[in-house]
C-alpha positions as CSV (number, residue, x, y, z in Angstrom):
1,P,39.0,140.9,85.4
2,F,36.3,138.2,85.8
3,L,33.6,140.6,86.9
4,P,32.4,142.3,83.7
5,A,29.8,144.5,85.2
6,L,30.6,145.6,88.8
7,S,27.9,147.8,90.2
8,A,25.7,148.4,93.2
9,E,22.9,146.5,91.4
10,V,23.6,142.8,90.9
11,S,22.3,141.4,87.7
12,E,19.6,138.8,87.4
13,G,21.7,136.7,85.1
14,P,23.2,136.9,81.6
15,A,21.2,138.8,79.1
16,G,18.6,136.7,77.4
17,S,19.0,133.8,79.8
18,D,15.9,131.9,81.0
19,R,16.5,131.0,84.6
20,S,13.5,128.6,84.6
21,T,15.4,126.2,82.2
22,R,18.5,126.1,84.4
23,R,19.3,123.0,86.4
24,A,23.0,123.1,87.4
25,V,24.1,123.6,91.0
26,V,27.8,124.4,90.7
27,F,30.2,123.6,93.5
28,A,33.5,125.4,93.1
29,A,36.1,123.0,94.3
30,Q,39.4,124.2,95.9
31,A,42.7,122.4,96.3
32,L,43.4,123.3,99.9
33,V,40.1,123.7,101.7
34,P,38.5,121.8,103.3
35,A,41.5,119.7,104.0
36,A,39.9,116.6,105.6
37,A,38.7,113.8,103.4
38,D,35.5,113.2,105.5
39,Q,34.6,116.9,105.0
40,R,35.0,116.6,101.2
41,R,32.9,113.4,101.2
42,A,30.2,115.2,103.2
43,I,30.0,117.9,100.5
44,L,29.7,115.3,97.8
45,A,27.1,113.4,99.7
46,A,25.1,116.6,100.1
47,L,25.3,117.4,96.4
48,A,24.0,113.9,95.7
49,Q,21.0,114.6,97.9
50,L,19.9,117.8,96.0
51,P,16.3,117.8,94.9
52,A,15.8,116.0,91.6
53,R,15.2,119.2,89.7
54,F,18.9,120.1,90.1
55,D,21.9,118.7,88.4
56,P,25.0,118.6,90.7
57,V,28.2,119.9,89.1
58,V,31.7,120.0,90.6
59,K,33.7,122.7,88.9
60,V,37.4,121.6,89.3
61,R,40.5,123.7,88.7
62,A,42.0,121.0,86.5
63,L,41.4,117.5,85.4
64,A,43.3,114.5,86.7
65,G,47.0,114.7,85.8
66,E,46.8,118.4,85.0
67,R,49.0,120.9,86.9
68,Q,47.3,123.3,89.4
69,A,48.5,126.3,91.4
70,H,48.2,124.2,94.5
71,N,48.7,120.5,94.7
72,E,45.4,118.7,95.6
73,D,45.9,115.6,97.8
74,L,42.2,114.6,97.8
75,P,40.6,115.3,94.4
76,Y,36.8,115.2,94.6
77,A,36.5,113.0,91.5
78,A,38.7,110.4,93.1
79,L,36.8,110.5,96.4
80,W,33.5,110.2,94.5
81,T,34.5,107.0,92.8
82,E,35.1,105.5,96.2
83,M,31.6,106.4,97.5
84,E,28.2,104.9,96.9
85,Q,26.8,106.9,94.0
86,P,23.1,107.3,94.3
87,R,23.0,109.7,91.4
88,P,25.5,111.1,88.9
89,I,27.7,114.1,89.6
90,S,29.4,115.9,86.8
91,F,33.0,117.0,87.1
92,V,33.9,119.8,84.7
93,A,37.0,122.0,84.1
94,G,37.3,125.1,81.9
95,S,36.1,128.6,82.8
96,M,33.8,129.4,85.7
97,A,31.8,131.6,83.4
98,A,30.9,128.6,81.2
99,A,30.0,126.6,84.3
100,L,27.7,129.4,85.6
101,A,25.9,129.8,82.2
102,D,23.4,127.0,83.2
103,A,23.6,127.5,86.9
104,V,20.5,127.9,89.1
105,G,22.7,127.9,92.3
106,F,26.3,128.1,93.3
107,V,28.1,126.7,96.4
108,T,31.6,126.9,97.7
109,V,33.6,126.8,100.9
110,S,35.5,130.0,100.2
111,S,36.4,130.4,96.5
112,T,36.5,133.9,95.0
113,A,34.4,132.4,92.2
114,A,31.5,133.4,94.5
115,L,32.1,136.9,93.2
116,E,31.6,135.6,89.6
117,A,28.4,134.0,90.6
118,I,27.2,137.1,92.4
119,A,28.0,139.2,89.3
120,A,26.1,136.8,87.1
121,G,23.1,137.0,89.4
122,V,23.3,133.3,90.4
123,P,22.1,132.7,94.0
124,A,24.9,131.4,96.2
125,L,25.7,129.4,99.3
126,V,29.0,129.7,101.2
127,L,29.4,126.7,103.5
128,D,30.0,127.4,107.2
129,E,29.6,123.7,108.0
130,F,33.3,123.4,109.0
131,G,33.6,126.8,110.6
132,V,34.3,130.3,109.6
133,T,38.1,130.8,110.0
134,D,41.1,132.3,108.5
135,E,42.3,128.7,107.7
136,L,39.2,128.1,105.6
137,I,39.6,131.6,104.0
138,N,36.0,132.4,104.4
139,T,35.9,135.1,107.1
140,V,35.2,137.7,104.4
141,F,31.8,136.2,103.9
142,A,30.7,136.9,107.5
143,G,27.7,139.3,107.3
144,S,27.1,138.5,103.6
145,G,23.9,136.6,104.1
146,L,25.4,133.7,102.1
147,L,26.7,131.5,104.9
148,G,24.9,128.2,105.6
149,G,25.4,124.6,106.3
150,L,25.1,121.4,104.3
151,D,21.4,121.2,105.2
152,R,20.8,124.3,103.1
153,L,22.7,122.7,100.2
154,I,20.7,119.6,100.5
155,A,17.5,121.7,100.4
156,G,18.8,123.7,97.4
157,D,18.5,126.9,99.5
158,F,20.6,129.6,97.9
159,A,20.5,133.3,98.4
160,H,21.6,136.7,97.1
161,P,24.0,138.7,99.3
162,R,23.2,141.6,101.5
163,T,23.3,145.0,99.9
164,D,25.7,146.5,102.5
165,W,28.1,143.5,102.1
166,L,28.0,143.9,98.3
167,H,29.0,147.6,98.7
168,D,32.0,146.8,100.9
169,N,33.2,144.0,98.6
170,Y,33.7,145.3,95.1
171,F,30.0,145.8,94.1
172,H,29.8,149.6,94.6
173,P,29.1,152.5,92.3
174,R,32.1,153.6,90.2
175,A,31.6,157.1,91.8
176,D,32.8,155.6,95.1
177,D,36.2,154.8,93.7
178,T,37.6,157.9,95.3
179,W,41.1,156.3,95.8
180,V,41.8,156.8,92.1
181,Q,41.5,160.6,92.3
182,L,43.3,160.7,95.7
183,L,46.2,158.8,94.2
184,T,46.3,161.0,91.1
185,D,46.3,164.2,93.3
186,A,49.1,162.8,95.5
187,V,51.3,162.1,92.4
188,R,50.6,165.6,91.0
189,S,51.5,167.1,94.4
190,R,54.7,165.1,94.5
191,H,55.8,166.4,91.0
192,A,54.7,170.0,91.8
193,A,56.8,170.0,95.0
194,A,59.8,168.8,93.0
195,V,61.2,167.0,96.0
196,P,64.6,165.5,95.1
197,A,64.8,161.8,95.4
198,T,67.0,160.5,98.2
199,P,70.1,159.1,96.5
200,H,71.0,155.5,97.3
201,R,74.3,155.3,99.2
202,A,76.1,152.2,98.2
203,E,78.2,150.5,100.8
204,A,81.9,150.0,100.3
205,P,82.9,146.5,99.4
206,Q,83.7,144.4,102.4
207,S,86.7,142.4,102.9
208,L,86.5,138.6,103.2
209,P,87.2,138.5,106.9
210,T,84.5,141.2,107.5
211,R,82.0,139.2,105.6
212,A,83.0,136.0,107.5
213,R,82.6,137.7,110.8
214,R,79.1,139.0,109.9
215,L,78.1,135.5,108.8
216,L,79.4,133.9,111.9
217,R,77.4,136.3,114.1
218,V,74.1,134.7,112.8
219,L,75.2,131.1,112.7
220,P,76.4,130.1,116.2
221,P,73.9,130.2,119.1
222,G,73.9,133.2,121.4
223,W,75.7,131.5,124.3
224,V,78.7,130.9,122.1
225,W,79.2,134.7,121.5
226,Q,78.6,135.4,125.2
227,A,81.5,133.0,126.0
228,V,83.7,134.7,123.4
229,R,83.0,138.1,124.9
230,R,83.8,136.9,128.4
231,V,87.1,135.5,127.1
232,R,87.9,138.8,125.4
233,R,87.2,140.8,128.6
234,S,89.3,138.5,130.8
235,S,92.2,138.5,128.3
236,G,92.1,142.3,128.0
């Protein structure tokens, strides 16, 4: 829903925008990754070393005290106040679309906001400084042409993704959405065959002793039930 114009051709930015007047480099912060404080400080330090023609911006999910989907133990704004501040960094909330409106570059560790930047034609950088792993949620960007380290961020080196990666990750022609027709045909075939639905067979109500026995089977360790069975066999 945040990608207004999905196509094989990535736009060169919002209509009427003048890229030459843009200055913001937007970093999409995430609550969970990277998890280490020193890694987060390293990102902030790299943003502070951007060339003077850029304005570093940290796009946060919420301002201090506001609820987020994931609790953030190490907010970037709080870490920034503890660091030496050679230049100002802006911390903004609100929509990603608004943050990208003045963006000349976009950077993230693994945020899906990268797709919004791509759709808006904003060159991007996905940091692989801390690895490319499932834990960092960034393996999907392998082969995209967007991965790079903090040295590329410091240099303001952003890129557009590879065409083949775009095609495999939502930016494909509408005509390639064959699953829609396949699903429609499958539903029509199902109705045409008039296959009766399998009735659900409700189990008879269980007595209290039966429910208790079933519960006890999963509570004691296995060796207890082995001992019970041996006692039963010996007494029989």
